[in-house]
C-alpha distance (Angstrom), angle and dihedral (degrees) to the residues before:
residue distance angle dihedral
M1 . . .
A2 3.77 . .
R3 3.79 113.5 .
V4 3.79 128.8 -166.7
P5 3.80 121.0 -136.7
V6 3.81 115.4 -113.1
E7 3.77 133.6 -165.2
S8 3.78 106.0 -115.6
S9 3.77 138.5 123.8
H10 3.83 90.2 -130.1
L11 3.82 107.2 26.1
A12 3.81 123.5 60.6
S13 3.82 101.6 179.8
V14 3.79 140.7 -10.3
G15 3.79 136.2 -159.7
H16 3.79 139.2 178.3
D17 3.79 129.8 -162.1
G18 3.81 93.0 -139.9
D19 3.79 91.0 -110.1
A20 3.81 117.6 58.5
L21 3.81 110.3 -48.9
L22 3.80 120.0 103.4
E23 3.79 119.4 -172.9
I24 3.79 121.8 -165.2
E25 3.78 129.8 -173.4
F26 3.78 112.3 -159.3
T27 3.79 124.7 -148.9
D28 3.82 90.5 -105.0
G29 3.83 88.2 63.5
S30 3.81 97.1 -106.5
V31 3.81 117.4 134.2
Y32 3.81 124.8 -153.5
E33 3.79 133.4 -174.3
Y34 3.81 118.6 -145.8
Y35 3.81 118.3 -159.9
G36 3.80 129.6 -143.7
V37 3.81 93.8 18.5
P38 3.82 112.4 151.2
A39 3.79 119.2 -132.7
S40 3.82 88.3 -116.3
V41 3.81 89.9 66.4
Y42 3.82 90.3 50.2
H43 3.81 91.4 50.7
G44 3.79 90.3 46.1
L45 3.80 89.2 52.8
L46 3.80 91.9 50.8
G47 3.80 92.1 49.1
A48 3.79 98.0 42.9
A49 3.79 120.2 116.8
S50 3.81 87.8 -138.6
R51 3.79 111.3 29.9
G52 3.80 92.3 -174.0
K53 3.80 92.5 54.8
Y54 3.81 91.2 45.4
F55 3.80 90.0 51.1
E56 3.81 91.2 50.8
A57 3.82 92.9 47.9
H58 3.81 100.9 40.3
V59 3.81 109.8 22.4
R60 3.81 115.6 23.2
G61 3.78 111.5 84.9
R62 3.81 93.4 5.0
F63 3.81 102.0 81.8
D64 3.78 137.5 40.9
Y65 3.79 112.0 -104.4
R66 3.78 145.6 172.2
R67 3.77 135.2 -160.9
V68 3.80 112.0 -113.6
A69 3.82 100.6 175.7
């Protein structure tokens, strides 16, 4: 999946498949897939003033996920 780089102290890049799969690369190099994530959450993440805080409030703990790298 193509990811776009983001300015964040915790997130390096994010991508969404346009359906329900969100992929996040963290600054430590780990990559996670989050399942069932609407595109609106992805766009909210991209537009957030603090992407790390948005991730904590709207993604972490709300969707199933797995580490892929």
